[in-house]
C-alpha positions, -999 to 999 in steps of 0.1 A, spaced: -40 26 -285 -32 28 -248 -28 -5 -230 -58 -15 -210 -54 -16 -172 -73 -33 -144 -98 -17 -122 -74 -17 -93 -52 7 -113 -58 39 -131 -86 29 -154 -78 38 -190 -111 52 -204 -94 77 -226 -110 90 -258 -125 121 -272 -141 139 -242 -173 158 -250 -196 180 -232 -234 186 -235 -247 218 -248 -249 244 -221 -220 231 -200 -201 260 -183 -164 258 -180 -143 286 -164 -174 308 -166 -180 303 -204 -205 281 -221 -191 253 -242 -210 242 -273 -223 206 -273 -201 178 -287 -170 199 -285 -139 178 -286 -116 183 -256 -90 156 -261 -79 139 -293 -64 109 -275 -73 74 -286 -107 61 -276 -110 30 -255 -139 7 -249 -154 -4 -216 -131 -35 -218 -101 -12 -212 -117 1 -180 -123 -35 -169 -89 -48 -178 -73 -68 -206 -90 -101 -214 -124 -93 -200 -140 -78 -231 -148 -112 -245 -171 -119 -215 -192 -88 -219 -225 -90 -237 -227 -69 -268 -200 -55 -291 -171 -35 -276 -176 -2 -295 -151 25 -288 -166 59 -280 -162 92 -263 -168 97 -226 -189 126 -212 -169 145 -185 -186 178 -178 -157 191 -157 -134 188 -188 -110 166 -169 -103 138 -193 -112 103 -182 -76 92 -184 -71 109 -150 -98 90 -133 -86 62 -109 -117 40 -115 -137 28 -144 -163 52 -157 -194 45 -178 -221 71 -185 -254 63 -201 -280 88 -215 -318 87 -208 -323 59 -234 -296 36 -220 -271 44 -247 -235 50 -236 -229 87 -239 -216 99 -272 -227 68 -291 -251 70 -321 -287 62 -316 -280 26 -324 -250 23 -301 -244 -4 -275 -271 -4 -248 -255 -1 -213 -277 -28 -200 -260 -52 -225 -225 -39 -219 -230 -41 -181 -253 -71 -173 -251 -66 -136 -265 -90 -111 -262 -95 -73 -248 -124 -53 -282 -142 -56 -282 -140 -94 -310 -113 -95 -307 -88 -123 -298 -54 -109 -315 -35 -138 -348 -52 -131 -346 -48 -93 -334 -12 -92 -353 0 -124 -332 31 -126 -350 47 -155 -386 42 -142 -382 40 -104 -386 67 -78 -379 101 -92 -363 113 -59 -333 89 -60 -300 106 -66 -275 77 -62 -269 42 -51 -240 38 -26 -212 14 -34 -224 -22 -37 -209 -55 -49 -223 -66 -82 -212 -93 -107 -208 -95 -145 -220 -125 -165 -187 -142 -162 -187 -139 -124 -163 -109 -122 -170 -90 -90 -172 -52 -92 -178 -25 -66 -203 -2 -84 -216 32 -75 -244 47 -95 -254 84 -96 -284 100 -112 -284 132 -132 -320 144 -134 -337 173 -152 -345 203 -130 -379 201 -114 -389 235 -129 -377 226 -164 -400 234 -193 -416 203 -208 -393 191 -236 -397 186 -273 -383 153 -285 -346 148 -278 -341 180 -258 -336 181 -220 -359 156 -202 -389 167 -182 -385 177 -146 -372 149 -124 -366 125 -153 -333 107 -157 -309 125 -181 -279 104 -174 -267 75 -153 -231 76 -141 -215 43 -131 -182 42 -113 -166 7 -114 -139 -5 -90 -123 -39 -89 -131 -59 -58 -97 -76 -56 -78 -46 -40 -105 -44 -14 -102 -81 -7 -64 -78 -4 -68 -50 21 -92 -70 42 -69 -100 41 -40 -77 52 -60 -64 81 -71 -99 91 -34 -109 91 -25 -80 112 -51 -88 138 -42 -125 138 -5 -118 141 -8 -93 169 -32 -115 188 -9 -144 186 22 -124 195 5 -109 225 -12 -140 238 20 -160 243 39 -136 266 8 -124 284 -1 -160 292 34 -165 306 32 -133 327 -2 -142 340 8 -178 349 40 -170 367 25 -140 386 -5 -160 398 18 -189 408 41 -166 428 12 -148 445 -5 -181 455 26 -201 466 53 -175 473 66 -194 504 71 -227 486 97 -215 462 134 -209 468 150 -176 459 166 -190 428 132 -203 416 116 -169 422 144 -152 403 139 -174 373 102 -167 373 106 -130 376 133 -129 349 108 -147 326 81 -122 334 105 -93 328 116 -108 294 80 -114 283 70 -78 293 99 -65 272 86 -86 243 51 -71 245 66 -36 248 87 -43 217 57 -55 197 37 -24 206 66 -2 197 69 -19 163 31 -15 156 34 22 164 63 25 141 44 8 113 14 31 118 37 62 116 54 49 85 22 41 67 6 75 75 38 94 67 41 108 102 75 94 110 95 123 124 133 126 120 152 147 146 186 152 131 218 157 150 255 151 143 258 113 145 289 91 142 277 59 126 309 40 134 305 48 171 268 36 170 279 3 154 306 -3 179 282 5 208 256 -20 196 282 -47 190 297 -41 225 262 -43 240 255 -77 224 289 -90 235 282 -78 271 248 -97 269 266 -130 262 274 -131 225 310 -143 217 332 -114 207 346 -133 177 311 -134 162 314 -98 151 338 -78 128 335 -41 122 352 -24 92 354 14 92 367 33 61 386 65 63 373 100 52 337 94 62 316 126 58 298 142 87 262 128 89 232 145 104 208 117 113 183 107 140 205 88 165 177 67 180 165 56 146 200 48 135 204 26 165 171 9 157 182 3 121 215 -11 130 201 -32 159 175 -48 137 199 -56 109 225 -71 132 200 -91 151 186 -104 118 221 -115 107 227 -133 140 193 -150 141 190 -161 105 227 -161 93 257 -180 104 294 -175 109 309 -140 114 286 -110 112 305 -82 94 295 -45 95 311 -23 69 308 15 71 321 34 40 315 66 20 291 63 -10 319 68 -34 339 39 -20 308 17 -20 303 24 -57 268 37 -50 252 68 -64 246 97 -40 212 94 -24 206 131 -30 219 150 -60 253 166 -54 254 154 -18 277 132 2 266 102 22 275 68 37 268 32 30 265 6 57 266 -31 49 256 -59 74 268 -93 61 266 -128 74 279 -162 62 247 -182 62 226 -195 34 216 -160 22 182 -150 7 169 -169 -23 164 -147 -54 127 -154 -55 123 -142 -19 141 -109 -23 110 -89 -33 92 -101 -1 119 -94 24 108 -58 33 71 -66 34 50 -66 65 48 -99 83 74 -116 61 93 -142 81 122 -164 70 109 -191 94 75 -199 106 82 -187 142 107 -159 140 90 -128 154 62 -107 141 78 -101 107 78 -63 111 115 -56 117 128 -53 81 97 -34 71 103 -9 98 141 -7 89 131 2 53 107 29 65 132 44 88 160 45 61 136 61 36 125 86 62 161 98 62 161 100 24 181 68 20 176 34 4 181 -2 14 188 -34 -6 195 -70 0 219 -91 -20 244 -119 -17 274 -113 5 310 -119 -7 313 -146 20 282 -164 6 255 -152 30 231 -122 29 242 -86 27 218 -58 37 231 -25 26 216 9 33 227 43 22 220 77 37 227 112 27 250 133 49 223 160 50 227 193 69 218 205 104 181 211 107 172 193 74 141 171 78 
C-alpha cells in the first residue's frame, strides 16, 4: 500500500477508479463500474495524513473513488471524497461507511455543518459551497469545498436506484485541503510586511529628521556638521534603495521572471574589481586574498548579476566572519565538482572566512528568506537572492566548513554559450 501523505502534499487517494454508467470518455460510453486502475486502494485516512484515521468516526474502509474524467485520484493535489445520494462513499456497498460519520464536520462555533447546510434536503438550486474552514472531531482544521452533482431538470422520474429525479442530489464532491500550508503562507506574508516596514522606518526616520533640522536651522550649523548630516541622509537613502532592489529581485525569483543577459565575463576580473572597491572604501588590503587557477574556461554570464553574487558573498564573509576573506576561482574539474550541465565546462567560486562558521543545524536555513545570523543584520534577503541568481544561470550554491575553520560558500556555474538563456 502506498504511504499516506498529508493534505498539504499530493493526497494519496489511490484505488480502483470507477465510472458511473453512461460516462463518456474520448467520445465513447464507458460501462458502469469499469475498473480504470488496479493500484492499491486507500481509505480517507490516507488523504488526511498518517495518524489521523484513529480520530475519525466510523471504520476506515478502503474503497474505490469515482473520477468521471478517468484521471486517477493519485494525481489530485488535495484530498477527495465523493458521496452518493444516500450519503455512502461512492463505490461502497449499500452498508458502507456513511460520509457523515467519516467526515463529522463542524464550524468554529461547534455547530454541525451537516445539520446547518442540510446538503441533501436543502435548496435544490445550490451547486457548490466555496472553500470554508471546518473542523473534524479531533479539532483538525480543514479547508473544505463542496460541489453538488444534481440530476437534470428534465430527467424522467426514476425507478428505485436509477438516476435521481430532476434537481435531486446525485453526488456530493468534497475537496479537502490542509489548513497548515495556508497558515504558513499567511505567516510568511506577515513576516514580509513586518520586516519591510521595520527596515524602511529606520532610514526614513533619519532622513526626515536630518532634513527637517537642516531646513529649520541651516544657519546654526557649521559646514562640517552639515556635511555629516547630508552624508547620513545619503547613506540612509542608499539603504532604502538597496532594500527596494532586493524586494524586486525576490519578486522576480519567486515568479520565475529573472532574466539573464549573457555576455563574455571574466570572473577573476570581477572578483578583483569588487575587492579593490572595498579596499578603496576603507577596508584593509590585508583582509582579502584572491586565488585564481589556470586554464579557466570562457564563461558567458550576466555581468551585473555576477557582481551582485560576489558582492553579497564577500560582504557576508566580512560582516559575519573573521580573519582573512579568501576568494578562490577554479575550474569545476579542479574543484572536484560535477559539471553543472551535462558534457559542459564551468567554474567554481569559493568565498571563505576564518570565523566561527555555520552550525550544521543552521545550514538548511541559510538560503531562506529573512534568515539572519544575528538579530539585527539586514533584512535577511541577501543569501536568498544569491541562490536565486546562481540558479537562474543554471548553477548551484552550497555552504560548508572552510579549511581555515570558518564558513565556505561555493557556487558553480556552467560556461554556457553565447545567447544561451
